[in-house]
C-alpha positions in Angstrom: 8.7 10.3 -4.9 9.4 8.7 -8.2 11.6 11.6 -9.3 13.7 11.5 -6.1 14.1 7.7 -6.4 15.2 8.1 -10.0 17.7 10.9 -9.2 19.1 8.8 -6.3 19.1 5.7 -8.5 17.3 3.8 -5.7 17.2 0.3 -7.2 15.0 -1.0 -4.3 12.4 1.7 -4.3 12.0 2.7 -8.0 10.6 -0.7 -9.2 7.9 -0.6 -6.5 7.0 3.0 -7.3 6.6 2.0 -10.9 4.4 -0.9 -10.0 2.2 1.5 -7.9 2.0 3.9 -10.8 1.1 1.1 -13.3 -1.6 -0.2 -11.0 -3.2 3.2 -10.7 -2.9 3.8 -14.5 -4.5 0.4 -15.2 -7.5 1.4 -13.0 -7.7 4.8 -14.8 -7.9 2.9 -18.1 -10.5 0.5 -16.8 -12.6 3.4 -15.5 -12.3 5.3 -18.8 -13.5 2.2 -20.7 -16.5 2.0 -18.3 -17.3 5.6 -18.8 -16.2 6.5 -15.2 -13.9 9.3 -14.0 -10.2 8.5 -13.3 -9.4 6.6 -10.1 -10.5 8.4 -7.0 -8.4 8.7 -3.9 -10.5 6.0 -2.3 -9.9 3.7 -5.2 -6.2 4.4 -5.0 -6.1 3.5 -1.4 -8.0 0.2 -2.2 -5.4 -0.5 -4.9 -2.5 0.1 -2.4 -4.1 -2.0 0.3 -4.6 -4.8 -2.2 -0.9 -4.6 -3.2 0.1 -4.8 0.4 -2.1 -7.9 1.0 -0.7 -9.6 -2.1 2.8 -9.0 -0.9 2.0 -10.4 2.6 0.6 -13.5 1.0 3.7 -13.9 -1.3 6.1 -13.3 1.6 4.3 -16.1 3.6 4.4 -18.4 0.6 8.2 -17.7 0.0 8.8 -18.4 3.7 6.9 -21.7 3.5 9.0 -22.5 0.4 12.2 -21.8 2.2 13.0 -18.7 0.1 13.8 -16.1 2.8 15.5 -13.7 0.4 12.4 -13.4 -1.7 10.2 -13.1 1.4 12.5 -10.2 2.5 12.1 -8.6 -0.9 8.3 -8.8 -0.7 8.4 -7.2 2.8 10.6 -4.4 1.5 8.0 -3.7 -1.2 5.2 -3.8 1.5 7.0 -1.1 3.5 7.4 1.2 0.5 3.7 0.8 -0.4 2.6 1.4 3.2 4.3 4.8 3.0 1.4 5.9 0.8 -1.4 4.5 3.0 -2.8 6.4 6.0 -1.4 5.1 9.3 -3.5 2.6 11.1 -4.5 3.2 14.7 -3.4 0.6 17.2 -5.7 -0.9 19.8 -4.7 1.5 22.5 -5.4 4.6 20.3 -8.8 3.2 19.3 -9.7 2.6 22.9 -8.5 6.1 23.9 -10.6 7.7 21.1 -13.6 5.7 22.1 -13.3 6.8 25.8 -12.9 10.4 24.7 -16.0 10.2 22.5 -18.0 8.6 25.3 -16.8 11.3 27.8 -17.7 14.1 25.4 -21.1 12.8 24.5 -22.0 11.4 27.9 
């Protein structure tokens, strides 16, 4: 992802990918200092979720401060980060899965 963004000179995507890489690298360094293994997949997902939440809060603050251009930038970063998170099920999909599980188990 980073290589393709660099080759395409994607000025919107590349900084966000670098932020993701830096956050994961920071966690690896912290884990190494604590005698733990490098960041696990679960830890990486937690990092990404935290980054999305931070951007949601920032976008809201920018909107409240009448800075729509910065809010839009934060939302753009959120979308890029979400590409690396598993897709979340919507309410209908959760209900369908629950009905299926109940039907199978009785």
